N, C-alpha and C positions, 0 to 999 in steps of 0.2 A: 858514874857507871860507865864501864868501858864497853863500846859496841864494835863488833867485828867489821860491820859495814857502815860506812858513813851515810847518814840520811840524805835523800834528794833535796836539793835546794828548791825553793819556790820558783826561781827563775827558769830552770830547766823544764819544769812542768808547764809553764806558760807557753814556751816555744813549741812544745809538742802539740798543744791544743791548736795553735795558730796554723801549724802545718796541716793538720787534719781538716781544718776549716777551709783552707785554700783548695785542698784537693776536692772537697765537696762542691765548692763554687765552680771550679773548672768543669766538673762533671755535669753540673746543672746547665751551665752555659753551652757546653758541647751538645747535650741532649736537646736544648732549646734550638740551637742553630741547626741541628740535624732535622728536627721536626719542621723548622721554618723552611729550610731549603727543600725538604721532602714535599711539604705542602705546596711550595712555590712550583716545584717541578711538576707535581701532579696537576696543579692548576693550569700550568702552561700546556701540559699535555691535553687536558680537558678543553681548554680554550682553543688549542690547535684543532682538536677534533670538531669542536663546534664551528670553527671558522671554515674548516674543510667541508663540513656538512652544509653550512650556509652558502659557501662558494659553489658547491656542487648543485645546490638547489637553484641558485641564481643562474648558473650555467644551463641547467636543464630547463629552467623557466624560459630563458632566452631562446633556447633551441625549440621549445614548444611553440613560442610565439612565431619563430621563423617557419616552423612547419605549417601552422594554421594560416599564416600569411601567404605561404607558397600556394596553399590550396585555393585561396581567394584569387590570387593573381593568375594562376593557371586557368581557373574557371572563367575569369573575366576576359583574359586574352583569347580564350576559345570563342567566347561570344563575339568579341570585337573582330576577330579574324573572319568569322562566318558572316557577320553583318557587313564588314568592310569589303568583302569579295562578292557580295550579292549584286545581281544585275541592277543597274540604275538608269532607266527603269526596266522592269520586266513586263512585257506585254501579256495580257490575259484576255480570254474570250469573255463575251457577255455572260455566258452561262457560268463560267468559273467565277466571275465577279459576283454574281448573284449567290452562288454557293458560299463564297467566303464572307460576304456580307451577312447572310443568314446565320452562319456559324458564329460571327462576332455578336450578333444580336442574342444568341444563346450562350454568350460568355465563353465561347471557344477560343482556342489559340492558333487556329489554322492560318490566319492572316500572317502572323509573325513567323510561324514555322515554314510556310511556303516562301515567304520573302527572304528569309535567312538560310533556308535549306537545312534546318536542324529540327529535332524533335525533343520535346520536353517530357519529363525532367532530364537534364543533362548531368550525368554523373562521371566524375573523374577521380581516379586513384593513382597515386604515384609515390615513389620513395627514393631516398638518396642516403646510402649507408644505413645508419640506424634511425633515420628520420622518415616518418610515414605521414602522408596527408591524404585526405579525401574530401571531395566537395560535391554539392548537389545544387543545381540551379533549377528553380521552378518558374512557372509563367502564370501570372494572374492578371486577368483583364480588369483594369481600373475603370475605364469608361469608353463609351462608343458615341461618336457624334456623326450624324448623317446630314449631308448638305446636298440636296438635289441628287446629282448623279455620282457622288463619291462619298466615301466613309473614312473617318479617322478613328483608329483604335489605339488606345494608350495602355501599355502593358507594364506591370511591375514585375521585375525579375529578381526575387530574393535569392541570394547566394549564401549557402551555409557551408562552412568548412570546419574540419576538425584536424588537429595535428597531434601526433603522439611519438614517443620514442620506443624503440623495440624493447628496452629494458624496463620501461615503466608502464603501468596500467592507466595512469592518469592521462586525460585528453584535454586539449585546449581548444575551445570553440571560438570562432570568429564569423561575423556575417557582413555582407555587403548588400546594399539596396541599389539596384540598377533599374533604368527605365528605357523603354523603346516606344516610338510612335510610328505607326504604319498607315500609309494612305493607299486607298484602293479605289478604282473607278476612273471616271474622267476628272482627274485632279487638277487643281490650279497649276498653271505652268510656272508660277513663281516658286513652287516647291523645288524646282531645279535651279541651283545657283547659276550654272552655265550649261545650256543644252544646245548642241549642234544637231539640228534635225536634217541630216543628209546621209545618204548611203555611202559609207566608207569601209574599205577593207581594214583588217587589223593593222596592216603596215601603213595604210594611209592615215589611220587614227594616230599612230605613233609619230608620223611625220608632221601631222597637224600640231600636236603638242610641242614638238621640237621647234617648229618654224614660227609659232606664235607665242609671244611672251605674255602668258596669262598667269596671274597670281591670284589665288583664292585665299582670302584672309577670313578666319572664323570670327564671328561677331560675339561669341561667348565661349566659355571654357567647356566645350563639348568634345567628347571623345571621337565622335564621327566627324572627320574634317570634310569641308565642302570639296566637291570634285567636279571635273568636267564630265558631262554625260553625253553619250551619243545615242541616237535613235535612227534606225533605218526607216521604220514606218512613219508616215506623215502624222505628226502629233500636233503641229501648229495649225490652228484653224485658218481657213481661207475666207470664210464667210463672216460678215459682221452682223448677221441677223439678230443674235441675242442683244447686241448693243443697240441696234436700230429699234427693237421693240421697247427697250428701256428708255431710250432718248425720246422717241416719238410717242410713247405710250399707246402703241398699237400692236396687234398680232401680225407677225410677218412669217407666214408659212413658207412662201417662196418669194424672195426679193424680186424675181423677174415679173411677178404678178402685180407689182406696185405700178399703178398708172400715174402719169403726170398730174391728172386731175385730182386723184386721191392724195398725192403728196402735197399738192398746193393747198388742199383743204386742211390737212394736218398742220401745215405751217401757218395757217391763218390767212392765206392768199385767196383771191377770187378763183373759183374753180374754172379751169379751162385746160385744154390740151397743150398749152404753151409750156416750154421748159421753165423750170424754177429759176428766177433771176439770181445772179450771184449775190451773196450776202450772208449775214449771220442771223439766225432765227432762234429766238427763245421760245420753247414750246410750252404752251399753256394747256391744262386739262381741267377736268371738273374738280379735282382735288387741289389744284395749285399749279406748280411748275414742274415740268419733267426735265428734259435735258436741253442741249443746244445742238442745232443742226447748221452746218456751214456748207454752202454750195459754192464751189470754185476754189482756186488756189489762194492760200494765205501768204501774203508777202512777208509778214512778220507777226509772230505771236509771242507776247510777253506776259509772264506771270510775275506778280508783285504782291507785297503785303502793305496795307495801309490801315494801321490801327487794328481793329478786330475784323477787317474786311480782307477777303481774298479777291484780288484784282486780276482780270485776264483781258488783255487788249488784243484785238484782231485788226490788223491793217491789211486791207485788200485794195485792189485797183480803184474801186468805187467809193472808198471812204474808210473810216475807222469806227469800229464798234468796241465798246468797253463794258464788260460785265463785272459788277462788284456785288459780293454777297457776304453776309456775316452770319455764320451759324450760331454765334452766341446771342445776337440780337434778333435773329430770324428776319433779316431784312435783305432786300435785293434791289440793286439799281442797274438798269440796262440802258446804256446810251448808244444811240444809233444815229445815222445821218438824218433820220426823220424826227429825232427828239429823244427825250429821256422818259423812262417809265420806272416806277417804284412799286415794290410789292412787299407785303409783310410775310413773305415766304422765302425759301431758298430753293434753288434748282436741285433736284435729286438724281437726275440722270447724267449720263456721260456726255462728252462733247464729240459729235460725229462730224467728220470732215470728208466731203466728197471732192477730193482733190489732194494737192500737195501742201505741205507746210515748208516754205522755203527758209524760214528762220524761226527757231524756238529757243527761248532762254529766259533767264531771270532779269528783272530790272527794278526800277523805282518809280514812284508816282511823284511828279514834280509839283511845285506849289500851285501852278495854274491848272493842275489836273491831268496833264499829259503823262502818259506812261512811256518811259524810255528804257530801252535795252541797255544793260551794263555788261561790258565785256572785259574791262580792265581790272576787275576785282570781284570777289565772291560776295553777293548780297543775298539776304533771305528773300526767297521768292514764293514759298509755300507756307500757308498758315498751319500751325500745329493742329493735328487731328483732322485736317481736310482730306477728303477722298476725291482725287481728281483723275478721271479717265479720259485720255485723248485717243480716239480711234480714227485713223485716216485710211482711205483707200490707196493713196499714193505715198510718195516718199516724205519722210519727216527728217529735216535737217536741224541738228542741234548746234547752236552757235555760241552759247554762253552757259555759265553755271546754272544749275537748277537744283537748289537745296532748300530745306525748310528752315523756318525761323527757330532759333534756339539750338542749332547744331554747332557743336564745338569739337575741336580736335586736340587730343592729348597724346603726344608721341606717335602721331599717325593713326590713332584709334578714334573713331567717331563716337561722340556722346550726345545724348539728348536730355534737355532739362524739362521737356514737355511731352505731350502725347505725340506719338509717331504719325506722320501723314502717310497716306498711301497714294502714290502716283503711278499710273499705268500709261505707257506710251506704246501704242500698238499700230503697226502698219500692216494691213492685210495683203497688199499687193494684188488686190482684186477690186474691180469696180463694185461699188456698193449695191447696185441694182441689177446689172447684167451678170456680175461675177466673172466678167472677162478679165484675163490677166493684164495687169498694168505694171509699170516700173515702180514697185514699192520698195520698202526697206527703211532702215534708220541709218543716217549718215552723221558722223561727227565732222563738222566743216573744217577745212584747212585753216581758216582764220579764227577758229575757236581758241580759247586760252590754252597755253602749253600744258598746264596742269588743271585739266577740266574735271569738275566734280558734278556728277549727276545722281540724284537720289530718285530712283524710279525702277519700275519693272519694265525692261525693254524687250518687247516682243517684235521681232523683225521678220515679216514674211517677204514675199517677192524676192528682191536681190539680197536680202539679209542685212547684216550690220557691217558698215564700212567706216574705218577711221582714216580720214584724209590728212595730208600734211606729213611733217617729219618731226622727230624729237618730241613727241607728245606723250603725256602720261594721263590716261583716262582712268578716273577713279569712280566706280559705280557702287552706290549703296543701294542694293536691291538684287536684281537678277538679270540674266540675259538669256533669251531663247531666240535662236536665229536659224534660218535656212542655210546661211553661208556666213563666213567671217573673213574680212580682209583687214588686217591690222596695219599694213604698209610699214611694218617694222616698229610700230609704236607699242608702248606698254599698256596693258590692261590690268588694273588691280580691282578686284571685286570683293566686296563684303556683303554676304547675304543679309538682307534686311526685310525679307518678306514677312507679312503678318503671320503669326502662328495660326495653324488651321483651326485651333479651338478658340481663337479670339473673335471679338465682335466683327472685326473687319474681314474675317474669312468668309462671311456670308455675302460680301459685296460682289458685284458682277466683275469678273476678271476672265481673261482668256484661259481656257481649259484644254486639256488634251482631247484630241478628236477620237481616241480609242481608249478603252479601259487599260490601266496599267497598275502595277504594284510597286510601291516605293517605301523604303524605310527612311523616314524623314529625319528622325532624331534618335540618338542613342547616347547614354551617359550614365555615370554613377552619381548617386545623390547622398548616400550615407554609409559610413563604415563604423562597425561596432566591434569592440574587443571586450571579452569577458574575463 
């Protein structure tokens, strides 16, 4: 049969089907790639938005931290500025002291408010561009301690701060815990790192600081640095009556009323109107041992440590007296030209000297028992935890180092491995009994070591504190209170090491201000909290 058109071959049909198949595959791949890139693009856009939001949140969070931190810093700086510029000390009347003490007893804040010149609560608000912060500082009385004629008040100063951004309602809180200690009344003189008790004009005070090389080094990380204080009113006592009462275990209303016969009786001598012979007297009483009384000038006084014993040697024209006592063993040995006595007790009172001390320093106990002054090196002279008070009517001359056992130095900073001793060196510049003026004061001898270290509270009445010689560096661990100061161009470095007013040693007998004063003793931060 003939056909008009030739039939399609099987080969041409197969090619058409392959062509259509390829077109479908390309379309599917194209759609897949479009979807893939679209998804990737959308994902990148989403991730970018998330990143921007996270970055913005982190930025805002940092700015909020900055705001709240600014509030804390501004509040704390306000407190520090007020306390740092407060009078040191501020004189107050007896009536005002009674009012402030009674307010503290009732958990009031007037002691700190009057001392710093501020009123609580203290509220501060400030801003910078879009950042806003505000703070509030309250005052809470933690404790009150009363010691005879003075009071210590410890205050907690919680600082609360909030920071925010103008565009956000969210607030970031932060808090800081600060503390302040205030002393009021007839306070221990050791609370003043350096007190010049002399009438000086503002210009004379500036000249004094420029002419005398005095460096006050803080003993701890406190915000309130130690400073040189000036007082026009007479704050350093001239009478040794409280120390006489403690040493002799008697009541002394008026030293002028003490007769020779009564003094001889107290010292264990035969009663008569004859003057007390020069020498060293260990005072006994019904309860044991009181203090030590010295009549006459001491040629050389040496402090040393022998085992658990504190040793003090007195060399006078008529002989040598050696006092040894061990607080740990509760034993005392007293060697005099008349012989040796032993006791199962330790002396509790101060050492009172009616005269001058021509040489005072640390030394060692030789094998044969002799106590020798050491001037060529630093030796431990004070037993840890010992409380030693030396009160003289006349001049006290320091000729060698006087530091306690266990004291070490690390990069110029003193450290103790044991309980801190308390040493008081006080020259009244007044006769013990008549209270007539004599040439008193504390002198650093010209022949003392060039880099002398003295661990004591130095209170110099009379002629004040004088450093003799040249090219000397006097390092005092304690405090200085003086009616005058003559450095002779020498350096004084002072690290306050007075016992804390709330410590056990604070109740010990020590020179106190003759008038009521108000003083911020400590100020610092204790804890920072971020929320």
